[in-house]
Biopython code that builds the backbone (N, CA, C, O; Angstrom):
import numpy as np
from Bio.PDB.StructureBuilder import StructureBuilder

atoms = [
    (1, "UNK", "N", (98.165, 109.099, 99.415)),
    (1, "UNK", "CA", (96.995, 109.921, 99.185)),
    (1, "UNK", "C", (97.226, 110.912, 98.048)),
    (1, "UNK", "O", (96.322, 111.670, 97.698)),
    (2, "UNK", "N", (98.408, 110.914, 97.478)),
    (2, "UNK", "CA", (98.686, 111.843, 96.387)),
    (2, "UNK", "C", (99.242, 111.063, 95.206)),
    (2, "UNK", "O", (99.917, 110.048, 95.378)),
    (3, "UNK", "N", (98.954, 111.541, 94.026)),
    (3, "UNK", "CA", (99.457, 110.892, 92.820)),
    (3, "UNK", "C", (100.788, 111.466, 92.379)),
    (3, "UNK", "O", (101.637, 110.751, 91.847)),
    (4, "UNK", "N", (100.968, 112.765, 92.602)),
    (4, "UNK", "CA", (102.168, 113.449, 92.140)),
    (4, "UNK", "C", (102.629, 114.434, 93.214)),
    (4, "UNK", "O", (101.829, 114.994, 93.962)),
    (5, "UNK", "N", (103.937, 114.620, 93.261)),
    (5, "UNK", "CA", (104.529, 115.612, 94.150)),
    (5, "UNK", "C", (105.444, 116.482, 93.304)),
    (5, "UNK", "O", (106.387, 115.990, 92.684)),
    (6, "UNK", "N", (105.157, 117.784, 93.282)),
    (6, "UNK", "CA", (106.024, 118.733, 92.593)),
    (6, "UNK", "C", (106.895, 119.376, 93.669)),
    (6, "UNK", "O", (106.399, 120.023, 94.592)),
    (7, "UNK", "N", (108.189, 119.184, 93.529)),
    (7, "UNK", "CA", (109.137, 119.711, 94.500)),
    (7, "UNK", "C", (109.821, 120.934, 93.923)),
    (7, "UNK", "O", (110.505, 120.842, 92.904)),
    (8, "UNK", "N", (109.644, 122.075, 94.565)),
    (8, "UNK", "CA", (110.340, 123.293, 94.170)),
    (8, "UNK", "C", (111.705, 123.238, 94.844)),
    (8, "UNK", "O", (111.825, 123.400, 96.058)),
    (9, "UNK", "N", (112.720, 123.008, 94.037)),
    (9, "UNK", "CA", (114.070, 122.770, 94.544)),
    (9, "UNK", "C", (114.880, 124.053, 94.460)),
    (9, "UNK", "O", (115.156, 124.551, 93.368)),
    (10, "UNK", "N", (115.258, 124.584, 95.610)),
    (10, "UNK", "CA", (116.051, 125.812, 95.679)),
    (10, "UNK", "C", (117.083, 125.657, 96.787)),
    (10, "UNK", "O", (117.095, 124.650, 97.495)),
    (11, "UNK", "N", (117.942, 126.648, 96.936)),
    (11, "UNK", "CA", (118.973, 126.564, 97.974)),
    (11, "UNK", "C", (118.351, 126.443, 99.361)),
    (11, "UNK", "O", (118.926, 125.789, 100.231)),
    (12, "UNK", "N", (117.208, 127.047, 99.584)),
    (12, "UNK", "CA", (116.539, 126.930, 100.884)),
    (12, "UNK", "C", (115.887, 125.570, 101.074)),
    (12, "UNK", "O", (115.899, 125.025, 102.178)),
    (13, "UNK", "N", (115.322, 125.022, 100.018)),
    (13, "UNK", "CA", (114.646, 123.725, 100.116)),
    (13, "UNK", "C", (115.642, 122.603, 100.401)),
    (13, "UNK", "O", (115.328, 121.668, 101.139)),
    (14, "UNK", "N", (116.820, 122.688, 99.831)),
    (14, "UNK", "CA", (117.812, 121.619, 99.972)),
    (14, "UNK", "C", (118.205, 121.396, 101.427)),
    (14, "UNK", "O", (118.479, 120.266, 101.832)),
    (15, "UNK", "N", (118.234, 122.450, 102.198)),
    (15, "UNK", "CA", (118.655, 122.335, 103.600)),
    (15, "UNK", "C", (117.490, 122.113, 104.557)),
    (15, "UNK", "O", (117.690, 122.063, 105.771)),
    (16, "UNK", "N", (116.292, 121.981, 104.033)),
    (16, "UNK", "CA", (115.109, 121.813, 104.872)),
    (16, "UNK", "C", (114.909, 120.349, 105.252)),
    (16, "UNK", "O", (114.862, 119.480, 104.381)),
    (17, "UNK", "N", (114.790, 120.076, 106.543)),
    (17, "UNK", "CA", (114.507, 118.715, 107.005)),
    (17, "UNK", "C", (113.143, 118.256, 106.499)),
    (17, "UNK", "O", (112.975, 117.087, 106.152)),
    (18, "UNK", "N", (112.180, 119.152, 106.453)),
    (18, "UNK", "CA", (110.842, 118.818, 105.985)),
    (18, "UNK", "C", (110.899, 118.358, 104.530)),
    (18, "UNK", "O", (110.270, 117.361, 104.175)),
    (19, "UNK", "N", (111.638, 119.066, 103.693)),
    (19, "UNK", "CA", (111.753, 118.690, 102.282)),
    (19, "UNK", "C", (112.439, 117.337, 102.161)),
    (19, "UNK", "O", (112.015, 116.500, 101.363)),
    (20, "UNK", "N", (113.476, 117.114, 102.929)),
    (20, "UNK", "CA", (114.170, 115.818, 102.904)),
    (20, "UNK", "C", (113.208, 114.682, 103.274)),
    (20, "UNK", "O", (113.224, 113.622, 102.647)),
    (21, "UNK", "N", (112.379, 114.906, 104.286)),
    (21, "UNK", "CA", (111.389, 113.899, 104.675)),
    (21, "UNK", "C", (110.384, 113.643, 103.553)),
    (21, "UNK", "O", (110.042, 112.493, 103.278)),
    (22, "UNK", "N", (109.916, 114.694, 102.913)),
    (22, "UNK", "CA", (108.953, 114.553, 101.818)),
    (22, "UNK", "C", (109.562, 113.796, 100.638)),
    (22, "UNK", "O", (108.890, 112.968, 100.024)),
    (23, "UNK", "N", (110.814, 114.071, 100.321)),
    (23, "UNK", "CA", (111.494, 113.379, 99.223)),
    (23, "UNK", "C", (111.643, 111.898, 99.562)),
    (23, "UNK", "O", (111.390, 111.041, 98.715)),
    (24, "UNK", "N", (112.047, 111.593, 100.781)),
    (24, "UNK", "CA", (112.176, 110.188, 101.198)),
    (24, "UNK", "C", (110.842, 109.464, 101.125)),
    (24, "UNK", "O", (110.775, 108.328, 100.657)),
    (25, "UNK", "N", (109.790, 110.109, 101.582)),
    (25, "UNK", "CA", (108.454, 109.516, 101.525)),
    (25, "UNK", "C", (108.024, 109.273, 100.084)),
    (25, "UNK", "O", (107.457, 108.227, 99.768)),
    (26, "UNK", "N", (108.291, 110.233, 99.221)),
    (26, "UNK", "CA", (107.924, 110.083, 97.806)),
    (26, "UNK", "C", (108.709, 108.943, 97.153)),
    (26, "UNK", "O", (108.146, 108.177, 96.371)),
    (27, "UNK", "N", (110.000, 108.825, 97.466)),
    (27, "UNK", "CA", (110.797, 107.721, 96.919)),
    (27, "UNK", "C", (110.237, 106.366, 97.365)),
    (27, "UNK", "O", (110.133, 105.437, 96.564)),
    (28, "UNK", "N", (109.885, 106.264, 98.627)),
    (28, "UNK", "CA", (109.306, 105.009, 99.136)),
    (28, "UNK", "C", (107.996, 104.688, 98.425)),
    (28, "UNK", "O", (107.743, 103.540, 98.057)),
    (29, "UNK", "N", (107.182, 105.694, 98.238)),
    (29, "UNK", "CA", (105.898, 105.499, 97.564)),
    (29, "UNK", "C", (106.102, 105.107, 96.099)),
    (29, "UNK", "O", (105.370, 104.267, 95.576)),
    (30, "UNK", "N", (107.081, 105.703, 95.443)),
    (30, "UNK", "CA", (107.386, 105.330, 94.056)),
    (30, "UNK", "C", (107.793, 103.865, 93.954)),
    (30, "UNK", "O", (107.355, 103.157, 93.047)),
    (31, "UNK", "N", (108.622, 103.414, 94.876)),
    (31, "UNK", "CA", (109.042, 102.005, 94.862)),
    (31, "UNK", "C", (107.838, 101.091, 95.077)),
    (31, "UNK", "O", (107.721, 100.051, 94.429)),
    (32, "UNK", "N", (106.961, 101.474, 95.969)),
    (32, "UNK", "CA", (105.787, 100.663, 96.264)),
    (32, "UNK", "C", (104.836, 100.615, 95.063)),
    (32, "UNK", "O", (104.304, 99.555, 94.732)),
    (33, "UNK", "N", (104.630, 101.746, 94.424)),
    (33, "UNK", "CA", (103.690, 101.832, 93.304)),
    (33, "UNK", "C", (104.327, 101.461, 91.957)),
    (33, "UNK", "O", (103.622, 101.188, 90.986)),
    (34, "UNK", "N", (105.648, 101.453, 91.910)),
    (34, "UNK", "CA", (106.411, 101.262, 90.668)),
    (34, "UNK", "C", (106.003, 102.259, 89.584)),
    (34, "UNK", "O", (105.804, 101.902, 88.423)),
    (35, "UNK", "N", (105.886, 103.510, 89.999)),
    (35, "UNK", "CA", (105.619, 104.593, 89.053)),
    (35, "UNK", "C", (106.182, 105.893, 89.612)),
    (35, "UNK", "O", (106.316, 106.058, 90.825)),
    (36, "UNK", "N", (106.505, 106.803, 88.716)),
    (36, "UNK", "CA", (107.046, 108.099, 89.127)),
    (36, "UNK", "C", (105.960, 108.951, 89.741)),
    (36, "UNK", "O", (104.833, 109.003, 89.248)),
    (37, "UNK", "N", (106.315, 109.618, 90.824)),
    (37, "UNK", "CA", (105.369, 110.557, 91.410)),
    (37, "UNK", "C", (106.049, 111.839, 91.885)),
    (37, "UNK", "O", (105.375, 112.804, 92.244)),
    (38, "UNK", "N", (107.388, 111.850, 91.889)),
    (38, "UNK", "CA", (108.137, 113.023, 92.340)),
    (38, "UNK", "C", (108.684, 113.771, 91.126)),
    (38, "UNK", "O", (109.455, 113.222, 90.339)),
    (39, "UNK", "N", (108.279, 115.016, 90.990)),
    (39, "UNK", "CA", (108.662, 115.839, 89.854)),
    (39, "UNK", "C", (109.329, 117.125, 90.367)),
    (39, "UNK", "O", (108.646, 118.091, 90.706)),
    (40, "UNK", "N", (110.659, 117.124, 90.419)),
    (40, "UNK", "CA", (111.366, 118.305, 90.923)),
    (40, "UNK", "C", (111.503, 119.380, 89.850)),
    (40, "UNK", "O", (111.678, 119.088, 88.667)),
    (41, "UNK", "N", (111.420, 120.621, 90.295)),
    (41, "UNK", "CA", (111.768, 121.750, 89.437)),
    (41, "UNK", "C", (112.743, 122.612, 90.221)),
    (41, "UNK", "O", (112.681, 122.684, 91.448)),
    (42, "UNK", "N", (113.631, 123.255, 89.507)),
    (42, "UNK", "CA", (114.647, 124.048, 90.208)),
    (42, "UNK", "C", (114.563, 125.512, 89.824)),
    (42, "UNK", "O", (114.255, 125.868, 88.687)),
    (43, "UNK", "N", (114.849, 126.352, 90.815)),
    (43, "UNK", "CA", (114.819, 127.796, 90.626)),
    (43, "UNK", "C", (116.217, 128.388, 90.561)),
    (43, "UNK", "O", (116.406, 129.521, 90.117)),
    (44, "UNK", "N", (117.193, 127.608, 91.008)),
    (44, "UNK", "CA", (118.581, 128.053, 90.998)),
    (44, "UNK", "C", (119.471, 126.832, 90.784)),
    (44, "UNK", "O", (118.965, 125.729, 90.580)),
    (45, "UNK", "N", (120.769, 127.014, 90.828)),
    (45, "UNK", "CA", (121.694, 125.908, 90.571)),
    (45, "UNK", "C", (122.058, 125.112, 91.816)),
    (45, "UNK", "O", (122.859, 124.181, 91.738)),
    (46, "UNK", "N", (121.491, 125.456, 92.946)),
    (46, "UNK", "CA", (121.846, 124.786, 94.202)),
    (46, "UNK", "C", (121.576, 123.289, 94.139)),
    (46, "UNK", "O", (122.344, 122.503, 94.693)),
    (47, "UNK", "N", (120.515, 122.887, 93.482)),
    (47, "UNK", "CA", (120.172, 121.460, 93.392)),
    (47, "UNK", "C", (121.253, 120.674, 92.660)),
    (47, "UNK", "O", (121.474, 119.498, 92.952)),
    (48, "UNK", "N", (121.922, 121.314, 91.719)),
    (48, "UNK", "CA", (122.932, 120.627, 90.933)),
    (48, "UNK", "C", (124.289, 120.612, 91.629)),
    (48, "UNK", "O", (125.174, 119.846, 91.249)),
    (49, "UNK", "N", (124.454, 121.447, 92.637)),
    (49, "UNK", "CA", (125.754, 121.590, 93.296)),
    (49, "UNK", "C", (125.777, 121.059, 94.730)),
    (49, "UNK", "O", (126.852, 120.830, 95.284)),
    (50, "UNK", "N", (124.619, 120.863, 95.328)),
    (50, "UNK", "CA", (124.533, 120.490, 96.748)),
    (50, "UNK", "C", (125.025, 119.079, 96.992)),
    (50, "UNK", "O", (124.956, 118.221, 96.111)),
    (51, "UNK", "N", (125.523, 118.848, 98.195)),
    (51, "UNK", "CA", (126.007, 117.528, 98.568)),
    (51, "UNK", "C", (125.009, 116.718, 99.377)),
    (51, "UNK", "O", (125.272, 115.557, 99.689)),
    (52, "UNK", "N", (123.868, 117.305, 99.723)),
    (52, "UNK", "CA", (122.866, 116.594, 100.506)),
    (52, "UNK", "C", (122.370, 115.366, 99.752)),
    (52, "UNK", "O", (122.311, 115.364, 98.522)),
    (53, "UNK", "N", (122.016, 114.328, 100.493)),
    (53, "UNK", "CA", (121.613, 113.055, 99.890)),
    (53, "UNK", "C", (120.420, 113.203, 98.960)),
    (53, "UNK", "O", (120.423, 112.645, 97.862)),
    (54, "UNK", "N", (119.401, 113.944, 99.378)),
    (54, "UNK", "CA", (118.212, 114.057, 98.525)),
    (54, "UNK", "C", (118.546, 114.788, 97.228)),
    (54, "UNK", "O", (117.998, 114.454, 96.178)),
    (55, "UNK", "N", (119.429, 115.771, 97.282)),
    (55, "UNK", "CA", (119.831, 116.474, 96.058)),
    (55, "UNK", "C", (120.587, 115.538, 95.133)),
    (55, "UNK", "O", (120.380, 115.562, 93.920)),
    (56, "UNK", "N", (121.450, 114.721, 95.687)),
    (56, "UNK", "CA", (122.216, 113.776, 94.865)),
    (56, "UNK", "C", (121.299, 112.794, 94.151)),
    (56, "UNK", "O", (121.504, 112.499, 92.973)),
    (57, "UNK", "N", (120.299, 112.290, 94.846)),
    (57, "UNK", "CA", (119.354, 111.344, 94.235)),
    (57, "UNK", "C", (118.520, 112.007, 93.145)),
    (57, "UNK", "O", (118.229, 111.389, 92.120)),
    (58, "UNK", "N", (118.138, 113.251, 93.363)),
    (58, "UNK", "CA", (117.265, 113.932, 92.413)),
    (58, "UNK", "C", (117.993, 114.409, 91.162)),
    (58, "UNK", "O", (117.358, 114.661, 90.138)),
    (59, "UNK", "N", (119.306, 114.536, 91.230)),
    (59, "UNK", "CA", (120.057, 114.982, 90.055)),
    (59, "UNK", "C", (119.947, 113.997, 88.894)),
    (59, "UNK", "O", (120.188, 114.366, 87.745)),
    (60, "UNK", "N", (119.585, 112.752, 89.185)),
    (60, "UNK", "CA", (119.459, 111.750, 88.136)),
    (60, "UNK", "C", (118.082, 111.777, 87.480)),
    (60, "UNK", "O", (117.796, 110.969, 86.597)),
    (61, "UNK", "N", (117.246, 112.691, 87.904)),
    (61, "UNK", "CA", (115.902, 112.828, 87.344)),
    (61, "UNK", "C", (115.872, 113.981, 86.357)),
    (61, "UNK", "O", (116.780, 114.810, 86.296)),
    (62, "UNK", "N", (114.799, 113.999, 85.591)),
    (62, "UNK", "CA", (114.556, 115.124, 84.709)),
    (62, "UNK", "C", (114.018, 116.264, 85.569)),
    (62, "UNK", "O", (112.867, 116.230, 86.005)),
    (63, "UNK", "N", (114.840, 117.256, 85.807)),
    (63, "UNK", "CA", (114.460, 118.373, 86.677)),
    (63, "UNK", "C", (114.048, 119.550, 85.804)),
    (63, "UNK", "O", (114.817, 120.007, 84.958)),
    (64, "UNK", "N", (112.829, 120.036, 86.016)),
    (64, "UNK", "CA", (112.379, 121.223, 85.293)),
    (64, "UNK", "C", (113.252, 122.406, 85.656)),
    (64, "UNK", "O", (113.364, 122.761, 86.830)),
    (65, "UNK", "N", (113.867, 123.019, 84.664)),
    (65, "UNK", "CA", (114.832, 124.100, 84.892)),
    (65, "UNK", "C", (114.163, 125.463, 84.722)),
    (65, "UNK", "O", (113.981, 125.946, 83.604)),
    (66, "UNK", "N", (113.805, 126.064, 85.839)),
    (66, "UNK", "CA", (113.199, 127.395, 85.824)),
    (66, "UNK", "C", (114.186, 128.473, 86.241)),
    (66, "UNK", "O", (113.779, 129.524, 86.737)),
    (67, "UNK", "N", (115.470, 128.229, 86.048)),
    (67, "UNK", "CA", (116.479, 129.224, 86.424)),
    (67, "UNK", "C", (116.389, 130.468, 85.539)),
    (67, "UNK", "O", (116.834, 131.546, 85.934)),
    (68, "UNK", "N", (115.821, 130.321, 84.358)),
    (68, "UNK", "CA", (115.658, 131.480, 83.455)),
    (68, "UNK", "C", (114.192, 131.910, 83.414)),
    (68, "UNK", "O", (113.662, 132.208, 82.343)),
    (69, "UNK", "N", (113.543, 131.943, 84.565)),
    (69, "UNK", "CA", (112.122, 132.227, 84.638)),
    (69, "UNK", "C", (111.751, 133.617, 84.138)),
    (69, "UNK", "O", (110.595, 133.853, 83.785)),
    (70, "UNK", "N", (112.699, 134.530, 84.102)),
    (70, "UNK", "CA", (112.395, 135.879, 83.601)),
    (70, "UNK", "C", (112.332, 135.929, 82.078)),
    (70, "UNK", "O", (111.781, 136.874, 81.514)),
    (71, "UNK", "N", (112.885, 134.930, 81.413)),
    (71, "UNK", "CA", (112.836, 134.827, 79.948)),
    (71, "UNK", "C", (111.533, 134.119, 79.576)),
    (71, "UNK", "O", (111.381, 132.925, 79.832)),
    (72, "UNK", "N", (110.605, 134.841, 78.980)),
    (72, "UNK", "CA", (109.270, 134.310, 78.715)),
    (72, "UNK", "C", (109.304, 133.004, 77.925)),
    (72, "UNK", "O", (108.611, 132.053, 78.286)),
    (73, "UNK", "N", (110.089, 132.941, 76.869)),
    (73, "UNK", "CA", (110.129, 131.728, 76.038)),
    (73, "UNK", "C", (110.724, 130.545, 76.797)),
    (73, "UNK", "O", (110.210, 129.430, 76.703)),
    (74, "UNK", "N", (111.796, 130.773, 77.544)),
    (74, "UNK", "CA", (112.413, 129.693, 78.324)),
    (74, "UNK", "C", (111.438, 129.195, 79.388)),
    (74, "UNK", "O", (111.312, 127.990, 79.609)),
    (75, "UNK", "N", (110.753, 130.127, 80.042)),
    (75, "UNK", "CA", (109.776, 129.755, 81.061)),
    (75, "UNK", "C", (108.652, 128.918, 80.446)),
    (75, "UNK", "O", (108.306, 127.858, 80.968)),
    (76, "UNK", "N", (108.091, 129.393, 79.344)),
    (76, "UNK", "CA", (106.971, 128.696, 78.708)),
    (76, "UNK", "C", (107.388, 127.298, 78.257)),
    (76, "UNK", "O", (106.638, 126.342, 78.449)),
    (77, "UNK", "N", (108.554, 127.169, 77.670)),
    (77, "UNK", "CA", (109.029, 125.868, 77.204)),
    (77, "UNK", "C", (109.160, 124.881, 78.373)),
    (77, "UNK", "O", (108.710, 123.739, 78.284)),
    (78, "UNK", "N", (109.772, 125.330, 79.453)),
    (78, "UNK", "CA", (109.942, 124.458, 80.618)),
    (78, "UNK", "C", (108.603, 124.154, 81.271)),
    (78, "UNK", "O", (108.349, 123.013, 81.657)),
    (79, "UNK", "N", (107.755, 125.145, 81.396)),
    (79, "UNK", "CA", (106.443, 124.938, 82.003)),
    (79, "UNK", "C", (105.621, 123.924, 81.209)),
    (79, "UNK", "O", (104.991, 123.039, 81.788)),
    (80, "UNK", "N", (105.629, 124.055, 79.895)),
    (80, "UNK", "CA", (104.894, 123.109, 79.047)),
    (80, "UNK", "C", (105.433, 121.694, 79.211)),
    (80, "UNK", "O", (104.658, 120.738, 79.243)),
    (81, "UNK", "N", (106.743, 121.550, 79.315)),
    (81, "UNK", "CA", (107.330, 120.222, 79.488)),
    (81, "UNK", "C", (106.938, 119.613, 80.827)),
    (81, "UNK", "O", (106.628, 118.424, 80.903)),
    (82, "UNK", "N", (106.950, 120.421, 81.884)),
    (82, "UNK", "CA", (106.559, 119.937, 83.208)),
    (82, "UNK", "C", (105.092, 119.496, 83.184)),
    (82, "UNK", "O", (104.755, 118.443, 83.726)),
    (83, "UNK", "N", (104.238, 120.279, 82.573)),
    (83, "UNK", "CA", (102.822, 119.885, 82.467)),
    (83, "UNK", "C", (102.676, 118.573, 81.715)),
    (83, "UNK", "O", (101.902, 117.707, 82.122)),
    (84, "UNK", "N", (103.407, 118.419, 80.628)),
    (84, "UNK", "CA", (103.365, 117.173, 79.854)),
    (84, "UNK", "C", (103.832, 116.000, 80.703)),
    (84, "UNK", "O", (103.210, 114.938, 80.678)),
    (85, "UNK", "N", (104.917, 116.173, 81.454)),
    (85, "UNK", "CA", (105.435, 115.109, 82.313)),
    (85, "UNK", "C", (104.427, 114.723, 83.387)),
    (85, "UNK", "O", (104.300, 113.546, 83.723)),
    (86, "UNK", "N", (103.715, 115.698, 83.924)),
    (86, "UNK", "CA", (102.725, 115.427, 84.962)),
    (86, "UNK", "C", (101.509, 114.685, 84.418)),
    (86, "UNK", "O", (100.847, 113.962, 85.162)),
    (87, "UNK", "N", (101.208, 114.850, 83.151)),
    (87, "UNK", "CA", (100.058, 114.172, 82.548)),
    (87, "UNK", "C", (100.342, 112.708, 82.244)),
    (87, "UNK", "O", (99.413, 111.901, 82.196)),
    (88, "UNK", "N", (101.584, 112.352, 82.041)),
    (88, "UNK", "CA", (101.956, 110.985, 81.682)),
    (88, "UNK", "C", (101.867, 110.106, 82.919)),
    (88, "UNK", "O", (102.394, 110.457, 83.975)),
    (89, "UNK", "N", (101.217, 108.990, 82.794)),
    (89, "UNK", "CA", (101.126, 108.047, 83.900)),
    (89, "UNK", "C", (102.376, 107.181, 83.934)),
    (89, "UNK", "O", (102.901, 106.786, 82.893)),
    (90, "UNK", "N", (102.855, 106.883, 85.168)),
    (90, "UNK", "CA", (103.991, 105.982, 85.319)),
    (90, "UNK", "C", (105.220, 106.678, 85.310)),
    (90, "UNK", "O", (106.280, 106.063, 85.428)),
]
sb = StructureBuilder()
sb.init_structure("model")
sb.init_model(0)
sb.init_chain("A")
sb.init_seg("    ")
for serial, (resi, resn, name, xyz) in enumerate(atoms, 1):
    if name == "N":
        sb.init_residue(resn, " ", resi, " ")
    sb.init_atom(name, np.array(xyz, "f"), 0.0, 1.0, " ", f" {name:<3s}", serial, name[0])
structure = sb.get_structure()
């Protein structure tokens, strides 16, 4: 029922069973549709360091890096890229 899923990936999200379920569901849907629909963004470095299975799988994706969200230019650059990625089909 959804075309895209934006996952806010943080130290709290990584340990959430609900987030793990959503990531698994999105992966299954991507395989079925043969198109990308899961777009993770990170707020801290936990996603890159965690050992959880969903974090390991997502590290191979283009993850929007919002760790420098207080820096206006860094934020704008990453935000624009995420918007561009969301507009592209497939």
